[in-house]
N, C-alpha and C positions, 0 to 999 in steps of 0.2 A: 503493499499498499505506499509504504513512505517513498519506495522506487519510483512508484506511478507519478506522484504528486512532484517528486523533484523534477521527473523529467517533464512533466505538463509544465513547470515554472519554468524550466530552462525554454523549453519551446515557445512560450509565451513572451519571457523577456527577450528572446532572439527576435521573434516577429515584431515586436516592439521597437527594438533596437535596430531592426532593417527600414520599418517604416520612417523612424526618425532620420536616418541617412537618405533615404529617398526624399523626404521634406527639405531637407538642407539642401539636397543637389537640386532640386525643383525650384527652391526659391533663389539659389546663386544664377541658374541658367536665363530666370524670368527676369534679373535686375543687373545682369552683369554689363550691360550697354550703358547704363546711367544716362539715360533719355531725358529725364525729367531734371536732372541738375544743371542748373546754369548760374552765372553771375547775376542775374535778375532778380534770383530767389532772395525774398526778406521774411522774416519771421516776427510774428506776435505773439507773445507770451501770454496766452490765454490763460485762466485759472485750471483749466482742465488738460493745458497740452498746448506744444507749440503749434501755430498755425500759418502754414507757407502761404505767401501770398506775391504777386508781383503789381509794381505802380509804373505806369508810364502815361507820359503826354500832360496836356495841360486843358484846362477847361473845367467846365460842370462836372462834378465827380459822379462816375458810373461804375456799379458794383456788377462782377460778373458771378454768377452762383452756377455751378455745374449739377449736373442729376446725382440720383442718389444708387443707380446701378453701379454694381462691382466694377471696379476698374476707371470709375469716373474720375476726373482731376480737372483742373483749370486748363488743360491741354483741349479741353473739348472746344474752346474758344479760339483758339490759336489763330486761326484763319480770319478773324473779325478783328483782334484786338490793334492791329499797327493802324487801320484803316480808322476806328474809333478814335485813336490818340489825337488825331487832328483836329477835334473838336471836344473832346472829353479828357479829364483825368480819370485815367482807368484803373480798377483795383480788379484783380482776378485772384481769387484764393482756392485753396485746396480745404475742404471742411474736415473737421474733425474725423479721423477714421478713415482718410481718403488720400490719396496722392503723397505728397511729400509730408503732410502733417502728422503729428503725433496720432498713434494709434494705441490709448489705452485700452485695458481688456475691461470694459464697462458695457451698460445697455446703451444703445444710442437709441435717442428720441427725437420727434420733430421739435417738441419744447426746449431740447437742449441745442439745437440749430437755431432757433429763433434765439435763444441767448447770445448763441455766438456771434449772430450777423448784428443784432442791435449793439451789442459789446463793441464789435469791430467799427461799425461807422461811427458810434460815439468816441471811442479811444484811439482809433487809426486816422479815419478820415476826417473826422470833425465837422462835418456840413451835412446839410440835407441832400441825399444822395438818390439817384435813380437806381433801379435794377433790373438788371436782366438774368432770368432765371428758368431752368429747363426740367421739365418733367416732374418727376416725385419730389423737387424741392420746392416746387410751387406753394403748397399748403402752409409752410412754415413761413415763408415770405409774406403771404397775405396775412397771416395771423401777426406776424411782428408789425408789420404796416397797419394792421387794425390796432394795436396795443401800443404804438409808439409813432403815430403819425407825423410827430414832428420831425422825425428824422429822416422819413422818406419823402421822396419826388413822385416819379412816373415808375410804372412796372409795367416791363416786357415779358410774357410768357411764352415759353416756347414748347408745345405739345405739352400741356398741363396734364397731369394724371386725372382720370376721372374721379368724380365725386364719388361715385359709389364703391372704389377700390380704397379710398382715403378712409371710407366710414368701417372698414374691416379689422377688428380689433384681434390681439393674441386670443388663440384657442390652444386647448390641450395640444392639438396636433402640431401648430406652429412653435408651441414652447418647447415641446419635444425635439423639433428638428433644430430649435437654436441651441438646447443641451447638447445635443450631439455635435455639433459643430464648435461646441467651445469646449469639449473634452480635449486634453492634451493630447498631442502626435495623432491619435486619429481621427479627431475632429479637423486637425490640419491637414491630413491626407485627405479627407474626405471634399474640403474646401479645395484644395490642388486640382482634385479631380473635376470640380465645377469649373474651376477658373485657370484653365490652358488655352494655350495658342487656339485649339482647334474650336473650343467652344466660344472663345469671343470673337474669331473670324467669323463663325457661323452666325452670331449674334450681328455684327455688322452688316453681312450679306443680306438677311433675311426679316431684321428688325429696323435697323441704323438707316440704311442707304436703300433707296430705289432701284438704283442701277449697282449691282452687285460688282460688275467691272471696275466701278470709280473708287471702290474701297481698297487704300494704299497698305502696303505693309507696314509702314512706319506708325500708322493709326493703329494697328493691332498688338505693336510693340510697346508702344506709348501706354495702351489701357493694360495691358500684361504686366509692364513694370509698377504701374499704379496699383494693380491689384496685389502687390506682392511685397513692395516695400513696407518695412518695418517687421518682416521676417513673420513669425507666427500670430501677431497681433492684427496684422492685416483681414485677419478671417473676423474680428469681432463685430464691425459695422455691416458684414455680409449676415452675420447671424441676427443681429438685430432688423435687418431688411427682412430676411425670410420669416423672423418670428412676429414680423407685421408691428413691431414696436415703433417703427417710423411714421405709422399711418396716424390721421388725426380729423376728426369733423371739424370743418371750418364754415358751415352753412352761415352759422349766425354772423362771423367776422365779414364772409363775403357779401352779405347783404348791406352792412355797415358800412364797409369801406369807401371814403370817398376819392381816393386817389385815382388819377387817370390809368386805365390798365388797357393794354394790345394784347391780344393773344395770337401767336403766328402757329399756324399748323402746318406740319408737312401733308399736302393736299392727299397723299397715298397711303397716309398711316391710318390704319384701321380704325374706324369709328371716330377720327378725329373731330369731325364737324357734329355729331351727336355730343362728345364730350364738351366742345365749348359752347353749343346751345346750351346744355346745361348750366354751365356757369352763368351763361348771359340771362338764364330764366331767374336767378337768384341777382344779378345784378346786370339789369339791361344796359349800363352807361359802358359797359366793355365793349371795345372795338374788336375786331377779328380780321384777319387775311390769312391766306392760305399761298404756301410757295407750290408752284407745280413741281412734280417729277422727284419729290422728296419724302422720306419718312420721317423718323425720330429726331434726326441731327442735320437739320437742313443748314444749320450754321458751320456744319463741315461738308456737305454735298452740294450746297449752292450759296456760298457766302456773301456773294455779290446782290443777289436777290434778298436778302435777310437785311444785309447793309442798308440797301435802299429803303426799306420799311422801317427799320431803326431810326435812318437819318430823318423821314418824313415824321415819325411820330415824335421824336426827341426835339 
């Protein structure tokens, strides 16, 4: 009996050690290019960790906030920034748990990001600011703008998350998924299986871009690096995302917000017109525009068309 226990323990230990080595090798391969590191990076020492951001240009302040999908970072806006700096003081950040910002082992929520954005505007920008935001980050920007209207100017939302999905809250099933992802070694291995080059490339070609042939390899490698920078802690934001902890109901705030809001939709993104119409039902003042032949990331796929709409609105 003791021999069986010893043998089992050795096998389990060996398996864990092997997975640990695989995790180390995978992380190293995904981050070896150092694509996201450059001399323009700055860091805001926030109470939950250092926040990477870049500041360029002069004029009215404009904050760029990326999506909450794994691998997202301020790279999402790199094809817009240089043109925006001609009229604006542009700030592009990596949210806590994303990109080159710190990735503490904690639960990430929309309220956390609401606090981060408000603190960043107050402490770093120091002026009333317009915001461009993508996808699932839209709710906490709406919430922050409602609760702190004195620091926000105009809001541009690119392919906002549906109001129905925002209302989904953590359940036993999603909590179980979050628990497994946060397990040391094994959870990291599961995360690496989800966040590899193949899956990111597939997401770009099927969901992010209308023309798959327009997806550049550098986009995939930048997202891959952002998803793995920070070693094992890179999985915690994804675990909270899968666990539905980043969702929030914003119907009350959406009804009451008085800021000018433009919603830009990728015309070929599934259900986007219905999604934006639902926003307009609760706030009829919202303006809308659709970028032809684009899906979830028109700022990467058709930056000139997006810039034209941004210039007219701002």
